[in-house]
Wavefront OBJ file of the C-alpha trace (Angstrom):
o trace
v 103.824 -28.388 53.890
v 105.761 -26.116 51.551
v 109.372 -25.996 50.362
v 110.120 -22.760 52.220
v 111.791 -22.739 55.627
v 110.667 -19.426 57.145
v 107.553 -17.276 57.362
v 109.162 -13.998 56.300
v 109.462 -14.787 52.585
v 107.939 -16.849 49.774
v 106.990 -20.330 51.035
v 107.545 -21.684 47.497
v 105.614 -24.739 46.295
v 104.230 -27.820 48.005
v 106.957 -30.049 49.414
v 107.313 -33.704 48.470
v 109.902 -36.018 46.907
v 109.331 -35.300 43.221
v 111.894 -37.926 42.212
v 109.743 -40.635 43.754
v 106.216 -39.264 43.285
v 104.949 -37.521 40.145
v 101.582 -36.140 41.224
v 101.277 -33.533 43.989
v 100.101 -35.440 47.120
v 98.995 -32.183 48.800
v 96.490 -31.230 46.082
v 93.425 -32.562 47.918
v 94.421 -31.929 51.552
v 91.889 -29.426 52.863
v 89.950 -28.355 55.937
v 86.230 -27.765 56.431
v 83.541 -27.347 59.106
v 84.791 -23.951 60.217
v 83.272 -23.177 63.620
v 83.091 -20.157 65.914
v 85.826 -17.547 65.462
v 87.076 -19.370 62.369
v 88.078 -22.567 64.174
v 88.493 -25.812 62.232
v 89.337 -29.284 63.482
v 90.154 -31.874 60.868
v 90.758 -35.627 60.863
v 94.336 -36.860 60.808
v 95.582 -36.794 57.215
v 97.939 -39.367 55.715
v 99.975 -37.720 52.932
v 102.444 -39.861 50.978
v 105.314 -37.422 50.351
v 108.235 -39.928 50.305
v 109.960 -37.605 52.793
v 111.271 -38.534 56.215
v 110.583 -36.653 59.443
v 114.064 -35.136 59.249
v 113.335 -33.907 55.700
v 110.239 -31.912 56.641
v 111.606 -30.575 59.939
v 112.031 -26.811 59.596
v 109.751 -26.427 56.573
v 106.697 -24.204 56.594
v 103.116 -25.315 57.104
v 100.715 -23.062 55.181
v 96.974 -22.490 55.662
v 94.944 -21.311 52.645
v 91.584 -19.553 52.442
v 88.595 -20.501 50.258
v 90.130 -18.783 47.215
v 93.425 -20.609 47.732
v 95.275 -17.566 49.065
v 98.013 -18.277 51.610
v 96.758 -16.732 54.855
v 98.894 -18.217 57.654
v 102.310 -19.788 58.182
v 104.119 -21.820 60.850
v 107.473 -23.594 60.845
v 107.372 -27.311 61.595
v 109.317 -28.436 64.648
v 109.004 -30.704 67.658
v 105.699 -30.678 69.560
v 105.267 -30.914 73.301
v 102.850 -33.687 74.164
v 101.295 -35.563 77.023
v 98.693 -38.277 77.325
v 96.486 -39.585 80.055
v 98.613 -42.236 81.663
v 101.990 -39.865 81.048
v 105.152 -35.782 81.238
v 106.073 -33.569 78.512
v 108.310 -35.039 75.851
v 109.503 -32.286 73.504
v 112.048 -34.612 71.896
v 109.261 -36.621 70.271
v 107.854 -35.330 66.980
v 105.544 -38.319 66.574
v 102.282 -37.822 68.435
v 101.544 -40.710 70.756
v 98.380 -42.626 71.452
v 98.517 -43.915 75.000
v 96.062 -46.359 76.580
v 94.517 -44.809 79.686
v 93.964 -46.157 83.190
v 90.561 -44.952 84.379
v 89.053 -45.568 87.798
v 85.512 -44.958 88.977
v 85.068 -41.421 90.315
v 85.651 -41.586 94.062
v 82.085 -40.878 95.194
v 80.058 -41.970 92.158
v 77.216 -44.217 93.420
v 76.212 -45.792 90.091
v 74.307 -47.211 88.307
v 77.037 -47.062 85.625
v 80.311 -48.872 86.277
v 82.914 -46.105 86.172
v 85.751 -48.629 86.427
v 84.619 -50.081 83.075
v 85.534 -46.836 81.286
v 88.750 -47.268 79.311
v 90.398 -45.978 76.182
v 92.892 -43.462 74.858
v 93.334 -39.737 75.488
v 96.165 -38.679 73.273
v 97.827 -37.060 71.460
v 97.501 -33.883 73.481
v 99.433 -30.983 71.987
v 99.831 -27.351 72.967
v 98.883 -24.512 70.642
v 98.684 -20.726 70.733
v 99.991 -18.089 73.138
v 98.575 -16.116 76.062
v 94.775 -16.086 76.041
v 94.949 -18.189 72.868
v 96.945 -20.960 74.550
v 95.213 -24.310 74.667
v 95.195 -28.074 74.294
v 94.276 -30.091 71.204
v 93.701 -33.787 71.739
v 92.002 -36.887 70.435
v 90.140 -39.453 72.498
v 88.673 -42.901 72.203
v 86.527 -44.158 75.079
v 84.330 -47.139 75.775
v 82.329 -48.166 78.808
v 80.726 -44.704 78.760
v 77.067 -43.726 79.179
v 74.831 -45.220 76.449
v 72.339 -42.424 77.108
v 74.786 -40.093 75.288
v 73.985 -41.674 71.903
v 72.330 -38.444 70.752
v 74.828 -36.194 72.476
v 74.466 -34.197 75.701
v 71.316 -32.833 77.295
v 71.632 -29.086 76.559
v 69.810 -28.223 79.772
v 72.138 -30.280 82.002
v 75.605 -28.926 82.894
v 78.450 -31.359 82.120
v 76.126 -33.811 80.336
v 78.322 -36.355 78.465
v 81.326 -34.140 79.212
v 85.049 -34.889 79.006
v 87.107 -32.258 80.817
v 90.376 -31.451 82.547
v 89.639 -30.521 86.181
v 91.564 -28.594 88.846
v 92.100 -31.684 90.994
v 95.323 -33.674 90.782
v 94.272 -37.151 91.890
v 91.376 -39.587 91.532
v 90.866 -40.305 95.227
v 89.179 -37.031 96.175
v 87.106 -34.164 94.779
v 88.369 -33.217 91.291
v 87.108 -29.640 91.863
v 85.970 -27.523 88.918
v 86.983 -27.329 85.274
v 90.581 -26.171 84.815
v 91.448 -23.088 82.781
v 93.177 -19.743 83.241
v 90.373 -17.620 84.669
v 92.596 -14.527 84.720
v 92.801 -14.603 80.910
v 89.545 -16.266 79.848
v 86.182 -15.334 81.365
v 83.938 -18.108 80.055
v 84.434 -21.812 80.759
v 86.015 -23.310 77.580
v 85.068 -26.846 78.698
v 81.317 -26.172 78.809
v 80.623 -27.637 75.356
v 83.296 -30.378 75.215
v 81.485 -33.710 75.197
v 81.313 -37.172 73.681
v 78.646 -38.986 71.641
v 78.112 -42.732 71.969
v 76.791 -45.272 69.517
v 76.195 -48.996 69.481
v 78.225 -51.506 67.450
v 76.528 -54.628 68.686
v 77.936 -54.943 72.184
v 77.172 -51.594 73.747
v 78.129 -48.004 73.003
v 81.220 -45.877 72.511
v 82.611 -42.390 72.729
v 84.088 -41.070 69.539
v 86.901 -38.993 68.290
v 89.945 -40.996 66.875
v 90.192 -43.716 64.176
v 88.456 -46.999 63.368
v 86.423 -49.529 65.349
v 88.613 -50.082 68.380
v 86.882 -52.309 70.830
v 84.421 -53.454 73.420
v 84.388 -54.345 77.082
v 81.847 -57.096 76.383
v 78.071 -57.402 76.752
v 76.540 -54.588 78.748
v 79.403 -52.179 78.164
v 80.497 -50.202 75.135
v 81.944 -50.999 71.741
v 83.983 -48.213 70.144
v 83.642 -46.821 66.667
v 85.667 -43.664 66.412
v 86.661 -40.914 64.013
v 90.070 -39.378 63.546
v 89.626 -35.866 64.914
v 90.912 -33.398 67.481
v 89.176 -31.419 70.175
v 90.766 -27.980 70.559
v 90.115 -26.273 73.909
v 91.530 -22.787 74.501
v 92.298 -22.907 78.226
v 94.992 -20.236 78.525
v 97.180 -22.962 80.072
v 100.338 -24.699 78.897
v 100.826 -28.471 78.794
v 103.107 -28.148 81.807
v 100.207 -26.557 83.680
v 97.640 -29.265 82.862
v 100.029 -32.168 83.399
v 99.103 -34.055 86.553
v 95.506 -32.845 86.589
v 92.438 -35.067 86.562
v 90.663 -35.910 83.315
v 86.998 -36.569 84.116
v 84.318 -38.414 82.124
v 80.695 -37.467 82.848
v 77.408 -39.324 82.423
v 74.346 -38.056 80.543
v 73.010 -36.594 83.790
v 76.294 -34.712 84.313
v 77.566 -36.971 87.104
v 81.307 -37.632 87.261
v 81.710 -41.343 86.518
v 85.406 -41.913 85.752
v 88.795 -40.293 86.367
v 92.355 -40.481 85.034
v 95.404 -38.278 85.638
v 97.206 -36.648 82.692
v 100.803 -37.811 82.506
v 103.596 -38.869 80.148
v 102.741 -41.620 77.633
v 106.171 -43.090 78.417
v 106.541 -46.632 77.094
v 103.360 -46.282 75.050
v 105.081 -43.962 72.581
v 105.079 -45.384 69.062
v 107.985 -47.611 68.046
v 109.939 -47.380 64.794
v 112.315 -49.520 62.746
v 114.900 -48.513 60.165
v 118.444 -49.238 59.063
v 117.431 -52.427 57.275
v 120.190 -54.904 56.403
v 119.928 -58.094 54.328
v 118.408 -61.026 56.216
v 121.232 -63.129 57.651
v 120.946 -65.983 55.121
v 119.485 -64.055 52.139
v 121.689 -64.482 49.046
v 119.687 -62.416 46.548
v 120.286 -58.968 45.062
v 117.455 -56.977 46.682
v 118.526 -54.313 49.184
v 115.706 -52.843 51.242
v 115.933 -49.462 52.965
v 113.380 -47.203 54.579
v 111.415 -46.943 57.777
v 108.512 -48.544 59.619
v 106.949 -45.924 61.914
v 105.040 -45.039 63.955
v 104.046 -48.421 65.335
v 101.430 -47.808 67.982
v 99.588 -50.325 70.127
v 95.912 -49.698 70.739
v 93.084 -51.826 72.070
v 90.860 -53.272 69.342
v 87.748 -55.350 69.209
v 88.159 -59.099 68.869
v 84.919 -60.964 68.313
v 85.362 -64.445 69.713
v 84.252 -67.543 67.772
v 81.274 -69.054 69.559
v 82.837 -72.524 69.389
v 85.687 -71.319 71.601
v 83.960 -68.916 73.952
v 80.463 -70.383 73.987
v 78.475 -67.592 72.409
v 78.658 -64.228 70.721
v 81.161 -62.173 72.654
v 83.766 -59.512 72.111
v 86.619 -58.094 74.120
v 89.564 -55.707 73.861
v 92.958 -56.950 72.816
v 96.191 -55.099 71.946
v 96.583 -54.373 68.252
v 99.506 -52.942 66.269
v 98.959 -50.220 63.702
v 101.887 -48.880 61.688
v 102.995 -47.045 58.556
v 105.888 -48.013 56.312
v 107.924 -46.456 53.525
v 110.371 -48.890 51.933
v 112.707 -48.815 48.948
v 114.350 -51.717 47.139
v 111.487 -54.161 47.644
v 110.680 -57.026 45.270
v 109.341 -55.759 41.902
v 107.417 -59.024 41.580
v 105.128 -57.636 44.286
v 103.765 -54.967 41.930
v 100.499 -56.896 41.775
v 100.563 -57.788 45.440
v 101.244 -61.184 47.015
v 100.934 -64.486 45.182
v 97.891 -66.386 46.400
v 98.756 -69.600 48.184
v 102.415 -68.668 48.750
v 103.150 -68.176 52.440
v 104.706 -64.798 53.304
v 104.609 -63.576 49.694
v 105.330 -59.812 49.780
v 104.898 -59.951 53.543
v 105.912 -57.426 56.180
v 105.710 -58.878 59.693
v 106.969 -58.740 63.280
v 108.871 -61.937 64.118
v 109.786 -63.633 67.381
v 113.519 -63.018 66.912
v 115.261 -60.085 68.585
v 118.324 -59.565 66.368
v 119.197 -59.553 62.675
v 122.251 -61.795 62.904
v 120.369 -65.073 63.230
v 117.073 -66.799 62.519
v 114.147 -64.399 63.117
v 111.939 -67.390 64.005
v 108.206 -67.269 63.305
v 105.630 -64.504 63.244
v 105.081 -62.937 66.660
v 101.682 -62.907 68.337
v 99.974 -64.228 71.470
v 99.557 -67.790 70.284
v 97.920 -68.858 73.519
v 95.041 -66.450 72.919
v 94.653 -66.612 69.144
v 94.998 -69.824 67.121
v 95.250 -68.099 63.729
v 98.292 -66.124 62.550
v 97.233 -62.426 62.334
v 100.253 -61.647 60.123
v 99.328 -64.111 57.368
v 97.509 -61.500 55.271
v 99.757 -58.487 55.963
v 101.657 -57.607 52.785
v 102.930 -54.720 50.669
v 102.437 -53.774 47.033
v 105.492 -52.587 45.084
v 105.546 -49.526 42.846
v 108.182 -48.491 40.324
v 110.513 -45.879 41.786
v 113.666 -43.898 41.086
v 116.618 -45.623 39.370
v 114.598 -48.784 38.859
v 114.219 -49.448 42.601
v 110.740 -50.463 43.635
v 109.089 -48.797 46.603
v 106.308 -49.736 48.995
v 104.384 -47.310 51.171
v 101.302 -47.952 53.206
v 99.516 -48.087 56.533
v 98.515 -51.337 58.180
v 94.817 -51.559 59.067
v 95.681 -52.986 62.489
v 97.103 -56.396 63.342
v 95.444 -58.051 66.338
v 98.422 -59.737 68.019
v 97.375 -59.651 71.661
v 100.803 -58.162 72.477
v 101.508 -54.884 74.247
v 104.018 -52.245 73.130
v 106.541 -53.385 75.741
v 106.344 -56.951 74.409
v 107.063 -56.107 70.774
v 109.861 -53.604 71.499
v 113.126 -55.149 70.314
v 111.481 -57.508 67.830
v 112.030 -57.118 64.122
v 109.684 -55.993 61.353
v 110.876 -58.193 58.471
v 110.026 -57.492 54.802
l 1 2 3 4 5 6 7 8 9 10 11 12 13 14 15 16 17 18 19 20 21 22 23 24 25 26 27 28 29 30 31 32 33 34 35 36 37 38 39 40 41 42 43 44 45 46 47 48 49 50 51 52 53 54 55 56 57 58 59 60 61 62 63 64 65 66 67 68 69 70 71 72 73 74 75 76 77 78 79 80 81 82 83 84 85 86
l 87 88 89 90 91 92 93 94 95 96 97 98 99 100 101 102 103 104 105 106 107 108 109 110 111 112 113 114 115 116 117 118 119 120 121 122 123 124 125 126 127 128 129 130 131 132 133 134 135 136 137 138 139 140 141 142 143 144 145 146 147 148 149 150 151 152 153 154 155 156 157 158 159 160 161 162 163 164 165 166 167 168 169 170 171 172 173 174 175 176 177 178 179 180 181 182 183 184 185 186 187 188 189 190 191 192 193 194 195 196 197 198 199 200 201 202 203 204 205 206 207 208 209 210 211 212 213 214 215 216 217 218 219 220 221 222 223 224 225 226 227 228 229 230 231 232 233 234 235 236 237 238 239 240 241 242 243 244 245 246 247 248 249 250 251 252 253 254 255 256 257 258 259 260 261 262 263 264 265 266 267 268 269 270 271 272 273 274 275 276 277 278 279 280 281 282 283 284 285 286 287 288 289 290 291 292 293 294 295 296 297 298 299 300 301 302 303 304 305 306 307 308 309 310 311 312 313 314 315 316 317 318 319 320 321 322 323 324 325 326 327 328 329 330 331 332 333 334 335 336 337 338 339 340 341 342 343 344 345 346 347 348 349 350 351 352 353 354 355 356 357 358 359 360 361 362 363 364 365 366 367 368 369 370 371 372 373 374 375 376 377 378 379 380 381 382 383 384 385 386 387 388 389 390 391 392 393 394 395 396 397 398 399 400 401 402 403 404 405 406 407 408 409 410 411 412
């Protein structure tokens, strides 16, 4: 991201809050693995710029070549997005990760259990124009075919495939792959597939971030990478919305189906406008934002003493980023060992800031241990002597869904 705000003149230098951050955070943000026709898909980058979404809106995004020359320009603005399980939402400029409801393909006879397929297909964003129009999306799947551990069978059509189809429901034939045949001759879905691998409880499809889960023995445990698939379909997001997203087995059979729709309530949550805690009498004044807070399924490996053996299952987990100012300078070295809540940042049971926030919020009936106990920030010296804290949580296994935590307070 550069300081400039249009693509008709000098884009100026890299854009970040130089009052807060000395070194250029963009210096090592690059792409690689350039494919056919100069395509490149890159993992999601986290760049600490100390700028808010409103600050970067309208600034230019520049692509450089191998020599560092500026070769392409776009102006940042709102993206149109959908997810499996959700319509278009152009007002959102945070890409959503939405859990997906899959069902077994209507006439799949087995032996795999198509209803065991689950995961996330999102964010899905639109790019390009005309014959260059397409969808870029990430996915995380488990319960898929373990035979796909080495990728698809090149001699079998649709082997290990994940595709948008022409059909619009999961109760009948999904028809063929969906793309604009008037603009694009060859099927762009032909080489879009997943690869599975075993993490101790089964296998998983890959393409987003982190080890995210398992359906238990005999099904698949996910281990995924942060990456996008880009498929040039010649179709807009409005056109693909409502169509079937199909998962195939190693032998090409259709095993599971979901319908692309609006992520809705699964969109990430955010918190800002911090005020002093209702009975805090000190001098610290925290400001900033906690966003996006997304809920994804993650693996929870059950203690054998509780569940009678080695087992693992999916449970909702919160992942979030934060950028705070005015935090406690004593947290420069991190929390004090043995002191409860030292330098903590947690969701609490309370639902307003005018009274007691109560205790940390998680599904106590499912998990005896507090998952928030080790979640903390580290302070860094900032502008005008105010200490800042920025970071990304690794994932807090609370057992709570997005709808359950909405309205509860992140409390530094």
